[in-house]
C-alpha positions as CSV (number, residue, x, y, z in Angstrom):
1,M,-65.7,40.7,90.6
2,Q,-62.3,40.4,90.4
3,K,-62.7,37.0,89.7
4,T,-64.8,38.4,86.1
5,I,-61.6,41.1,85.2
6,F,-59.1,38.6,84.9
7,T,-61.1,36.2,82.9
8,L,-62.2,38.8,80.9
9,T,-57.9,39.9,80.1
10,S,-57.1,36.1,80.3
11,L,-59.3,36.0,77.2
12,F,-58.2,39.6,75.3
13,V,-54.7,37.9,76.3
14,L,-56.1,35.0,74.8
15,S,-57.1,36.2,71.9
16,L,-54.1,38.4,70.8
17,N,-52.0,35.3,70.8
18,A,-54.0,34.1,68.8
19,F,-54.1,36.6,65.5
20,A,-50.1,37.3,66.8
21,A,-50.1,33.6,65.9
22,G,-52.2,33.8,62.7
23,V,-49.8,36.2,60.8
24,T,-46.7,34.0,60.9
25,G,-45.6,32.5,57.4
26,T,-44.4,33.6,53.9
27,W,-46.5,36.8,52.5
28,K,-45.6,37.7,48.9
29,M,-45.5,41.5,48.9
30,S,-45.4,44.4,46.2
31,A,-44.7,47.8,47.6
32,Q,-45.1,51.1,45.0
33,A,-42.4,53.6,45.9
34,P,-43.7,57.2,45.1
35,D,-41.3,57.0,42.0
36,G,-44.1,55.1,40.3
37,N,-41.2,51.4,40.1
38,T,-43.3,48.2,42.1
39,H,-40.5,45.8,44.2
40,K,-41.6,42.8,45.0
41,F,-40.3,40.8,48.0
42,D,-41.4,38.1,50.1
43,L,-41.5,39.0,54.1
44,V,-40.8,35.7,56.6
45,L,-42.9,36.2,59.5
46,K,-41.9,33.5,62.1
47,E,-43.1,33.0,66.2
48,A,-41.3,31.2,68.9
49,S,-42.2,31.0,72.3
50,G,-44.5,34.2,71.9
51,K,-42.1,36.3,70.7
52,F,-42.0,36.8,67.0
53,D,-39.3,37.7,64.6
54,G,-38.5,37.4,60.0
55,T,-36.6,39.0,57.2
56,L,-37.4,41.0,54.1
57,V,-36.3,38.8,51.1
58,S,-35.9,39.8,47.8
59,E,-33.8,40.1,44.9
60,Q,-31.1,41.2,45.8
61,G,-30.8,39.2,49.6
62,S,-32.7,39.2,52.7
63,L,-32.5,41.5,55.4
64,P,-33.6,41.2,59.3
65,L,-37.0,43.1,60.6
66,Q,-36.0,46.1,62.8
67,D,-38.4,46.7,65.9
68,L,-41.2,44.2,64.5
69,A,-44.5,44.7,66.3
70,V,-47.6,42.4,66.3
71,T,-50.3,43.5,68.2
72,A,-54.2,42.7,67.5
73,E,-54.6,45.3,64.3
74,D,-51.2,45.7,63.3
75,V,-47.5,44.8,61.9
76,A,-44.9,46.9,62.2
77,F,-41.5,46.8,61.6
78,K,-37.8,48.7,59.5
79,I,-35.5,47.5,57.8
80,T,-32.1,49.6,57.0
81,M,-31.0,49.9,53.3
82,D,-27.9,52.0,51.6
83,F,-29.7,55.5,51.8
84,G,-31.8,55.0,55.8
85,Q,-34.9,53.2,57.0
86,I,-37.5,52.6,55.3
87,A,-40.7,51.8,57.3
88,F,-43.4,49.6,57.1
89,K,-47.2,49.1,58.5
90,L,-49.0,46.7,57.2
91,K,-52.9,45.0,58.7
92,Q,-53.8,41.6,57.8
93,D,-57.1,40.6,56.7
94,G,-56.7,36.5,56.7
95,D,-54.7,35.5,54.3
96,A,-54.4,39.0,53.2
97,M,-52.0,42.4,54.7
98,K,-52.1,45.7,53.0
99,G,-50.7,49.3,54.5
100,N,-48.0,51.5,53.2
101,L,-44.0,52.2,53.8
102,V,-42.5,55.5,54.7
103,L,-38.9,56.4,53.1
104,P,-36.9,58.5,55.2
105,D,-37.5,61.4,52.8
106,G,-41.2,60.8,54.2
107,S,-42.6,60.3,51.2
108,T,-44.7,56.8,51.1
109,G,-46.1,54.1,48.8
110,P,-48.8,51.5,49.6
111,V,-48.2,47.9,50.3
112,T,-50.3,44.7,49.3
113,G,-49.5,40.9,49.6
114,N,-51.2,37.4,50.0
115,R,-49.8,34.7,52.2
116,D,-48.0,32.0,50.2
117,G,-50.4,29.3,50.4
118,A,-47.9,26.5,50.8
119,S,-46.5,28.6,53.5
120,A,-50.0,28.3,56.5
121,P,-48.9,28.9,60.0
122,A,-47.7,26.3,61.5
123,A,-46.1,25.8,65.2
124,T,-42.7,25.0,64.0
125,P,-41.1,26.2,60.5
126,T,-40.7,23.7,57.9
127,A,-37.6,23.1,56.4
128,A,-37.7,22.5,53.0
129,T,-34.1,23.2,51.1
130,D,-30.6,21.4,52.3
131,A,-28.3,23.9,53.3
132,T,-25.5,21.2,54.5
133,G,-22.5,21.3,51.9
134,K,-19.6,24.0,51.5
135,W,-20.4,27.3,50.3
136,K,-17.9,29.7,48.9
137,V,-19.1,33.0,48.7
138,V,-18.0,36.7,48.6
139,S,-18.4,39.3,51.3
140,K,-18.9,42.6,50.9
141,D,-18.5,45.3,53.2
142,S,-20.4,48.8,53.6
143,E,-17.4,50.6,51.9
144,G,-17.4,47.8,49.3
145,R,-14.2,45.8,50.4
146,E,-14.7,41.9,49.8
147,M,-13.5,38.4,51.4
148,K,-13.4,35.5,50.3
149,S,-14.2,32.5,52.3
150,T,-16.6,29.2,52.7
151,L,-19.7,28.2,55.0
152,D,-19.0,24.8,56.1
153,L,-22.7,23.6,57.1
154,K,-24.3,21.2,58.2
155,Q,-28.5,20.4,58.1
156,D,-30.7,18.8,59.9
157,G,-34.3,19.0,60.1
158,T,-34.8,22.7,61.1
159,K,-31.2,23.5,62.9
160,L,-28.1,24.6,61.3
161,T,-24.9,24.1,62.3
162,G,-20.9,24.1,61.1
163,Q,-18.6,26.4,60.9
164,I,-17.4,29.3,58.6
165,I,-13.2,29.0,57.1
166,M,-11.6,32.1,56.4
167,E,-9.5,32.3,53.3
168,S,-6.4,32.7,55.5
169,G,-7.2,29.6,56.9
170,D,-8.9,30.3,60.2
171,E,-11.6,28.7,61.8
172,A,-14.6,30.1,63.5
173,P,-17.8,28.2,64.2
174,I,-21.8,29.7,63.9
175,S,-24.3,29.0,66.6
176,D,-27.6,29.3,66.8
177,G,-27.9,28.5,63.3
178,T,-32.0,27.9,62.1
179,V,-32.9,27.2,58.7
180,D,-36.5,27.6,57.6
181,G,-37.8,26.8,54.0
182,P,-35.2,28.9,51.7
183,T,-33.8,31.2,54.4
184,F,-31.3,30.1,57.1
185,S,-30.0,32.8,59.5
186,F,-26.6,32.3,62.2
187,K,-24.5,33.6,64.2
188,I,-20.9,33.9,64.8
189,P,-19.5,34.8,67.9
190,T,-16.1,36.8,68.4
191,G,-14.4,38.1,71.7
192,E,-15.7,41.5,70.4
193,G,-19.5,40.4,69.3
194,S,-21.7,38.2,67.6
195,F,-22.1,38.9,63.0
196,S,-25.5,38.5,62.8
197,V,-25.9,36.6,59.1
198,T,-29.1,35.9,57.4
199,G,-29.4,34.1,54.0
200,K,-31.4,31.9,50.9
201,I,-30.4,29.0,49.3
202,E,-31.6,29.3,45.2
203,G,-30.6,26.1,44.0
204,T,-26.8,25.9,44.3
205,S,-26.4,29.4,45.1
206,V,-26.6,31.7,48.3
207,K,-26.9,35.1,48.9
208,G,-26.9,37.7,52.1
209,T,-26.7,39.5,54.8
210,F,-24.3,40.5,57.4
211,Q,-24.3,42.3,60.5
212,T,-21.1,42.8,62.4
213,P,-21.0,44.0,66.1
214,N,-20.8,47.2,65.5
215,G,-23.8,47.5,63.5
216,T,-22.0,47.3,60.6
217,K,-24.2,46.2,57.0
218,G,-22.5,44.1,54.6
219,S,-23.6,41.6,52.1
220,F,-22.7,37.8,50.4
221,S,-23.2,35.6,47.6
222,G,-21.8,32.5,46.1
223,S,-22.5,28.9,45.0
224,K,-22.1,25.6,46.8
């Protein structure tokens, strides 16, 4: 009896993991806001050693997914905007995904999309963009203050290393750098904690978002 329970439990866990792995990739999504406007974005989901993370990429830049939960039925997450958090709850059906979003005021809207054919699930992310080079960027914090810096990056496969050079000449190395297609992420360790940076490369242009150790968010853009 005990052996039978163990076997059934193992089969359930394996089936759950199989579903979860199948959700990875880039999804071309479309969300309809309560005001009727349609917003398109890429939903990039990754998995490594059973842990999931992802980003939402739109014309406004990249945002990390918060409270990401992947189960046998749903994919749920939140993103933080200037006006508050937007909650998404989606359901996968093969290469299709649909569900709804909930705005901070409680209003809702439908969300639909399909997996990008070039982004079928894989054991490891595939690098398709060369992030190597010196990127001149301008960062803007939540209060609108701007700061110029240079990202001196080197890409090796999906690994990203390098440093950030401030306008004052101060330098700081990056850590935990990864590249997945046109998107990248890394951290900047400081004595007060790490800055988290997520961006997207489009040709010789780059844009993205960052989060300070105390949770304050900002954006950046620039070119090589």
